[in-house]
N, C-alpha and C positions, 0 to 999 in steps of 0.2 A: 547531401542532406544539410540543410541550414541548421544553425544552432537553435535549440529549443530550450524551454524550461527544464526538460528532462536532461539534456546535455549538461546544463549548468548545475542541476542537482547532483548528477553523478560526479562531475568534476569536483564539486564541493565535498561530496562524500569521500572521494579519494584523498582529498587534501585535509580531511578532518575538520572542515569548517561548516558542515551542514548540520544545523541543530535538530533537524527532523529525523536524522538517521537513528534507526533502531538497531540495525546490525547488518553485517555483510553475509549474504547467503552465497551459495555456489554460483548462481546465475546473475546476481546483482545485489541490490540494496533494498532492504525493507525500511520504509520511511513512514512517518506519521503524515497525514494530510494537512496541508496548510490551512484548510478550513475544516473544522470539525463539525460538519453538517449532521453527523450522528457520531456519538461517542465511539472511539476505536477505529475511525476511518483511517485506513493505511493504503499505501501503494507499494508495488514492487517495481523497481527501476532496473532495467538490464544493464550489465556492465560487461562488455562494451555496449554502447547504445547502438541500436539498429532501427531501421525505419518502421518495421512492423513484425508481427509474429511470423509471417511467412518468410521473412528474411533469415530467420533462424532455421537451421537444418539439424537433422539427426539428434544427437545427444544434447546439443545446446537448446533445442526446442523443448525436448522432453524435460530437461532440468529446469527451465523457466516455469513450465506448467506445474512440475512437482513442487517447486519452491512456492509458487502462488497458492497451491492447495494446502501445503504445509503451513504457510502463514495463516491461511483461512482457518485451518483446524485450531491453531493456537488462539486466534481471535474469538472463535466460537466458544472455546473452553473458558477464556478469561473474561469475556463480556457477558456471558449468559444470554446471548442473542438467540433468536429463533432460527436464524440462518445467516449465511454470508452471501451477499450479492457480489459477483465478480463481473467486472466490465473492462474490456480492452477496446478502446475506441480509437484514439489517435487522430481525431478530426481537427481539434483545436491545436494540439501539440503533436505534430506528425512525427512521433518517435514512439517506439514500443514502451508501454507502461501499463500496468494492471492496477485497477482500482478495486479495493476490497472494502465493502460496506457492511458492517454488522446491522442487521435489521431486528427490531425489538417489538415485543407485544405492546409496549407502552407508547409506541408512535401513534399519532392521531389517526383516527379511522380513515380519513380521506387520503392519507399519505402512506400508511403502513403497507398497502398492497400496490402502490404506484412506484414507478421508477424514482430513484433518489433525486433525479434531476428536477422533479416537480417541487421539491423544497425551495424555499427562498434562501438561496445561498448568501445573500447580503445580510441576512439576520443570523447566520450561523456563527458560532464562536471561532475566532481565529486561533491558530496554533500558538500556544504559549509554552515555551520550553519548561519553565518551572512547574507549571500545572500538569503537563503531559509526562514529565520525567518518571514518576513512579510507575505509571502504566507502561511506558516504553521499556523500563527496566524489567518488568514482569514478562513482557512479550519477548525481549531478548533472552532472558533466562529460560523461558519455555522453548524457544527456538534452539538454543544451545543444548538444552537437555535432550532434545529430539535429534540432535546431530545435524540440524539445518543451518545454524549460524556459527560463525567463528567466535570463539571465546574472547 
């Protein structure tokens, strides 16, 4: 498997140089999205990186999915979103990673019920460490309180 953005993000998370890291979960890393197309957009990156969900077996597969849903529970609680959309694609970056998108009642009518990819991502706010830090700290604290993240 060739190196992807996911590989680089995990390597930086391990090295402590990835500013988007929220916390280390059992299966990988919870990170903030590089483009905040909706507030609270996060990803779960597996560690070690694998090509896709089907490459995980047994307890590793179960743990990744449990961590994904646990992160979603925290996002739902902290954002006040209507729901969390979960997406595992891997088409552009062919390595396992899960996108978690809070979806809000306040989204424009034409977009609220559409896939998140219908948004104009070029107009979305880029990740800013200082701006995202308070939210990321709340997410990490909630994950830690639930026993999902390492303190």
